[in-house]
C-alpha positions as CSV (number, residue, x, y, z in Angstrom):
1,M,109.7,46.1,42.2
2,M,111.6,48.8,40.4
3,K,108.6,51.1,40.6
4,T,108.2,50.5,44.3
5,L,111.9,51.2,44.9
6,K,111.6,54.5,42.9
7,L,108.5,55.4,44.8
8,I,110.1,54.8,48.2
9,S,113.2,56.7,47.1
10,A,111.1,59.7,46.0
11,L,109.2,59.7,49.3
12,C,112.5,59.5,51.3
13,I,113.9,62.5,49.3
14,M,110.7,64.5,49.8
15,L,110.8,63.6,53.5
16,I,114.4,64.8,53.8
17,L,113.7,68.0,51.9
18,S,110.6,68.8,53.9
19,C,112.3,68.3,57.2
20,G,115.4,70.3,56.3
21,G,115.6,74.0,56.0
22,K,113.9,74.7,59.3
23,E,115.4,77.7,61.0
24,E,115.7,77.7,64.7
25,K,114.0,80.6,66.3
26,K,116.4,82.8,68.0
27,K,115.7,83.0,71.7
28,E,115.7,86.5,73.2
29,K,118.4,86.9,75.7
30,I,117.2,88.4,79.0
31,K,119.6,90.9,80.3
32,L,119.8,90.9,84.1
33,P,121.2,94.0,85.8
34,T,124.7,93.5,87.0
35,K,125.8,94.6,90.5
36,T,127.2,97.8,89.1
37,E,124.0,98.8,87.1
38,K,121.4,100.6,89.0
39,K,117.7,100.2,88.2
40,V,116.1,103.6,87.8
41,D,112.4,104.0,88.4
42,N,111.2,106.9,86.3
43,T,107.5,106.5,87.3
44,A,106.3,109.3,89.6
45,K,104.9,108.0,92.9
46,K,101.2,108.6,92.9
47,I,99.9,110.4,96.0
48,P,96.3,109.4,96.8
49,A,93.7,112.1,96.5
50,S,93.0,111.8,100.2
51,K,96.6,112.8,101.0
52,T,96.9,115.4,98.2
53,V,97.4,119.0,99.6
54,D,95.5,121.7,97.6
55,L,94.8,124.7,99.7
56,N,94.0,127.0,96.7
57,N,91.1,125.0,95.3
58,K,87.8,126.5,96.6
59,G,85.6,123.8,94.9
60,I,82.3,124.2,93.1
61,G,79.5,125.8,94.9
62,S,78.1,128.9,96.7
63,I,81.0,129.3,99.2
64,T,83.6,131.4,97.5
65,S,85.3,133.1,100.5
66,L,85.5,132.0,104.1
67,T,87.8,133.4,106.8
68,L,88.2,131.3,109.9
69,P,89.0,133.0,113.2
70,A,92.1,132.1,115.1
71,E,90.2,130.7,118.0
72,I,87.9,127.7,117.7
73,D,84.3,128.4,118.6
74,Q,83.6,125.6,121.0
75,A,79.8,125.9,121.0
76,M,79.8,125.8,117.2
77,A,82.2,122.8,117.2
78,T,80.0,120.9,119.7
79,K,77.0,121.5,117.4
80,G,79.1,120.4,114.4
81,A,80.1,117.2,116.3
82,D,76.5,116.4,116.9
83,V,75.6,116.9,113.2
84,F,78.6,114.8,112.2
85,K,77.7,112.0,114.5
86,K,74.1,112.0,113.4
87,L,74.6,112.3,109.6
88,C,78.1,111.5,108.6
89,T,79.4,108.5,110.7
90,A,77.7,106.0,108.4
91,C,80.5,106.7,105.9
92,H,83.2,108.7,107.8
93,R,85.3,108.0,110.9
94,A,86.9,111.0,112.5
95,D,90.4,109.5,112.6
96,K,90.6,106.7,110.0
97,K,89.7,105.9,106.4
98,F,86.3,104.2,106.1
99,I,83.8,104.4,103.2
100,G,84.8,108.0,102.9
101,P,88.0,109.9,104.0
102,A,88.7,110.8,107.6
103,P,88.2,114.5,108.3
104,T,91.1,114.7,110.8
105,G,93.6,117.3,109.5
106,I,91.4,118.1,106.5
107,L,92.1,121.8,106.8
108,E,95.8,121.1,106.4
109,R,95.0,119.6,102.9
110,R,91.9,121.5,101.7
111,S,90.7,125.1,101.8
112,P,87.7,125.8,104.1
113,E,85.7,126.8,101.1
114,W,86.4,123.5,99.4
115,V,85.3,121.6,102.5
116,M,82.1,123.6,102.8
117,N,81.3,123.2,99.1
118,M,81.9,119.4,99.4
119,I,79.5,119.2,102.4
120,L,76.8,121.4,100.7
121,N,77.2,120.5,97.1
122,P,78.7,116.9,96.8
123,E,77.0,116.0,93.5
124,E,78.3,118.9,91.5
125,M,81.7,118.7,93.2
126,T,82.2,115.0,92.2
127,Q,81.1,115.9,88.6
128,K,83.2,119.0,88.1
129,D,86.0,119.4,90.7
130,P,89.1,117.4,89.8
131,L,90.1,116.6,93.4
132,A,86.5,115.5,94.3
133,K,86.5,113.2,91.2
134,A,89.8,111.7,92.3
135,L,88.4,111.1,95.8
136,L,85.4,109.4,94.2
137,I,87.7,107.0,92.3
138,E,90.0,106.4,95.4
139,F,86.9,105.5,97.5
140,N,85.6,102.9,95.0
141,G,83.0,105.2,93.4
142,S,81.1,105.7,96.7
143,P,79.7,109.2,96.2
144,M,79.1,111.4,99.2
145,A,75.4,111.7,100.0
146,N,73.9,115.1,100.1
147,Q,72.6,115.5,103.6
148,N,70.9,118.8,102.7
149,L,72.6,120.6,105.5
150,T,72.1,124.3,105.9
151,E,75.1,126.6,105.5
152,E,75.1,127.1,109.3
153,E,75.2,123.4,110.0
154,A,77.9,122.9,107.4
155,R,79.9,125.7,109.0
156,A,79.4,124.0,112.5
157,V,80.7,120.7,111.0
158,L,83.7,122.6,109.6
159,E,84.4,124.0,113.1
160,Y,84.2,120.5,114.5
161,F,86.8,119.4,111.9
162,R,89.1,122.2,113.2
163,T,89.2,120.4,116.6
164,L,90.3,117.1,115.1
165,K,94.1,117.0,115.2
């Protein structure tokens, strides 16, 4: 009996020692801003590529200089509207975002050379031009299809874009 009592006592002492000594984990205190503290947002607001204004970038391609006359050539714009309707409306809507960006007001955000190079050379533009790369990302990786337009057709489409306000 004495052995049993000693054994039970030893087990109780071990149990007490094993349970003791636990340290409580300190809970992190969450600091809520008070009414007098102002929350400062230091992150810069990202402007989407489709809204970014860059009139100095001429893009990648054969068009390095293009001067637009003050007056819109209505005959050229009509031809450009026809080309746009036949080849571009699968992905673009004139006045709203669709699979690709809307061309309305494009010349307020891009140089004429950039627009022409994007129409004529979309593959290389999306590979090498930072703005075209950003547009590709913004529009879910949907690349612009090369419609193999002539420079004259692309210029007519650009003239049509000038009529979109």
